[in-house]
N, C-alpha and C positions, 0 to 999 in steps of 0.2 A: 504493500500500500504506500509506504513512504517513497519508494522509487517511482511509483506512478505519479505521485503528487509532484515530485521534483521534475519529472519529465514534462508534466503539464505546465508547471511554472516556467521552465526554460523555453518551452514552445511559445508561450505567450510573450515572454521577454524578447525573444528574437523576432517574433512577428511585429512587435512594437519598433524594434530597431529598423526593420525593413521599411517602415512608413513614417517614422518620426520626423516632425519638423518640416520646414520648407526645403525642397530639394534644390541642390545646385544643378547646373545645366546637364552634367553628365551622370548624376547619381541614379536617376530612374532607369536610364538606359543600361547602366552598369548592373543594377539590381536585376533587371530582366534577363540580362545575359547570364549572370551567375545562377539565377533560378532555373534557367534552361539547361545548364551544362555542368553544374556542380552539385553533388549530393554526398553527404557523409564524408566530406574531405576528398572525394574521388572526382577527378575531372574527366568528362567524356570528350576526349580529344577528337574522336571520330565525329561527334556531333558538332564540335567547334569548327572542324574542317569544312563542314557544309554550311557554316554560318559566319564565314570570314567577313562578309560585307558588314554584318552587325558588329563584329569585333572591331574592325577598323573604324567604323563610324563612331563607336563608343570611345576608342582611343583618341580620335580626332577631337571629340568634345572634351575629353579629359586634357588633352594637350593645350586646348585653348584657355584653360583656367590659368589665372595668374596667382600663384601662391602668395605673393607679396601683399596682395590686397585683401586676403582672407583673414578672418579671425584665427587666432592661434589653434584652437581645436580643429577647425575646418582645414587649416593648412596641414596639420599633422595627418588628418584623415586622408587628405588628397595624396600625400606622399605614400602612405600605406597602400591605398588603392592603386596608385600608379605602379608601385613595385610589384604588386600581385598580378595585375592585369598585363603589364608589359612582360612579365615572366611567362605568362601563357602565350603571348605573341611570339616570344623568342622560341618556345618549344614548337610552335606551329611552323616556324621557318624551316624546321628539320623533320617534322612529323609527316607521314609515318617513317619508321626506320630508326627512331631514336629511343633508347631505353633509359637514359639519364640526362639530366640537364648538363652534366659535365661534357657530354658529346656535342653541345651547342657552342663550344668555344672555338677559337681559331688557333693557328700555329703559334701566334705571338701574344695572344690575349685570352684569358679565361672568359667564360660567358658573363661573369659578373663585372668584368672590366671593359666590356664592349660598349662604346657610347651609341646607344640606339633609342633611348627613352626620350621622347619629345614632351616637354612640359614647360609651359610658361615662356615660350620663346627660346628655350635652352635645349641642348642635347646632352643627356646625362647617361651614366652607366648605372647599373643596379648598385654597385659599390658606392657610387656618388650619393645615391639616395640613402642607403643604409648607414654607411660610415661617415660620409662627408656632411650629411644633412641631419638625419635623425639622431644618430649617436652623438654627434658633435653639438648640435644646437638644441636638441630636446632629449637630453639623457634620461631615459626611463627604462629600466630592464623589462618592464611589461611589454615593450615593443617587440621583444624577441619571440613573443607568442602569437603575434599577428602577421608577421612577414612570412610569406610562403615561397619556398624555393623549388616547387614542383617535385618534391621528393617525399617518399613515404614516411621517413622519420621526421620530416619538418612538421612543426605544429600545423594542424590541418587548415585548409582554406575554407572559409565560411561561404555559404551560398547567399549571403547578403553583404552589402557594402558597409564599410566603416563610415560613420557620420559624425560630424563635429559636435552636434547638439547632444549626443549620447556617447561620445568617444570614451570618456573616463569610465563609464559603466561597462562599455564593451571591452576595454582593456582589462578591467577588473575581472569580468566574467571569463574572458578567454584565459587569463593567467590562472585563475582559480581552477577552471575546468581542466586545463592541461596538466597542472601539478597534482590534481587528484585522480589523474588517469595513470595507470601503471606504466604507460609508455613514456610519461614525463617524469614521474618520481614514484618510488616505492621503496619499502624496506624489505630486504631479501637476504637471508642468511646473516642477520645481525649487522648489515651495512645499508647505508642509504645509496640507492642506485638512481642516477639521474640521466636525463637526456644530455647529450654531449655539448649542447649549447652552453651549459654551465662551465664546462672546461674551456671551450674556445673563447668565451667572453667573461672569464672569471672576474676581471676588474669591474665589470658592470654589476656584478652580484656581490660586491664587497670583498673581493680577493679570496684567498684560500679558505678562510673561515666563514665566508659569507653565505654560501649556498644553504646550509642547514637553517639559518635564521630566516632567509628569504622564503624557503619552502614552508617553514613552520608558520609564517604569517598567513599563508594562503591555505594551509592544510585543513581538511575537514576532520571530523572527530576521529575516524579510524586511522587516518594517516598521522594525525597529530599525536595520538596515543603511541603509535609505533615509533615516531620520531623521538618522543620524550623518553622512551625506554632504551634508546640506543646508548651503549657504553662508548662506542667510537663514532663520532659524528662526521668523520672525514668521508666524503662521498667517493664512490667509484662511478665510472661513466660507461654507458652502453655504447656499443658500436652504432654507427649511423648508416641507415639504408638509403642510398642515393637513387634507388629505383624510381622510375617515373610514377607519379601519383595517379595512375590510370586504373588502379585496382586497389582494393582495401589493403591498408597497411597495419601498423601496430596499434593505432589509436582506437579506443573504444568509448569509454564514458565521456570523454571530452567532446564528443560529437552529439551528445544527447540534446535535442531541442535546437540544434544549430542548422537544420536543413530547411530549404525552401523547396517547392515542387521542382522536380528535375525531369529531363528527358534524356536518359542516359542509356546508351547501348552497351553491350558487353559488360553488364553489371557483375556477372559471375566469372569474368575472365581471370585466369591465373595471374599471379604477380609477375612483373617483369623480371628479367634475369640478372639485374645488376645488384650485387650484394652489398654488404656493409663496407663503408669506405672510410677514408681518413677525414681530417678536419676540413672545414670549408676555407676558401680564400675569401676572399671576399666578405583604481585606488580605493582602497577601503578607507573608512574613517580612522582606522588605526594604522594605516600605511600612508605616510605623507608622500606627495609627489616628488619625483626626482628631478631636480634642475629647474631653471627658470628660462630656458631657451638661450642662455648666454654662456653655456658650458664650453669647456675646451675639448679638443679632440682626444679620443682614447690614446693612451700611451702606445699601444700596439694595435695593428690591424691584422686580424687573423687572415692567413693566406690560404686560399683554396688550391688544392693540388691540380 
């Protein structure tokens, strides 16, 4: 009964996210696109291939937005949405025949360093958005749970856009959902096992001793009790599956209530054949926001192989 109530609550929550407030020019189009092709964190790339005109029209509307004139939450939401949708566009440049985003790079540049994202009159790379803008200007570790790199181990892609008027609530819910999912955080064999994002971006989570405290702030009752019982709070990190997110991956409860209606073929297709890989290159009332938009760049930028 409790699980059914939680599912119902989250369904209502995300239904509200999908229609809250006055839409910017691109948001309704983006929401329709996501609703048609994303379900349970799985992207129907075959469906996207037959809907390229809508994808490119949505990207054109997004590119016409000027981040500098937007309020801070709308600006951050725009950068998140741009990262996620342009990642899909990058995959489509190589689909079919691609099993991992790593295959979308060139001889001299990884896919995350290619300047192909058009936004506000500029041409950016995915790394420019993630490291040069979001992590530099808006330092908030919750952002790591909303950026999707088209991979099964990446925090799952929602089937609704991020919107400025409810951005803080969406960041909060995504972080909480991901960290209470076994794919994101769990106690196993007397150790805290975490998604490898905590290893690659350790400084964003408070350094070596920060992950336990960050996860504890978002933990539900079961995970919280397991965390409190740990004798050794040092985390260990799971391998990362870079397989394309075109079939179900490790995520389970983090997706509850996060779906919009989808038109997805090959729902039961087996996972792609790219296995675990190396590191990438490229708020509740009791959890204060991180940064004021004037932060400095991270000391190190993780490099994707």
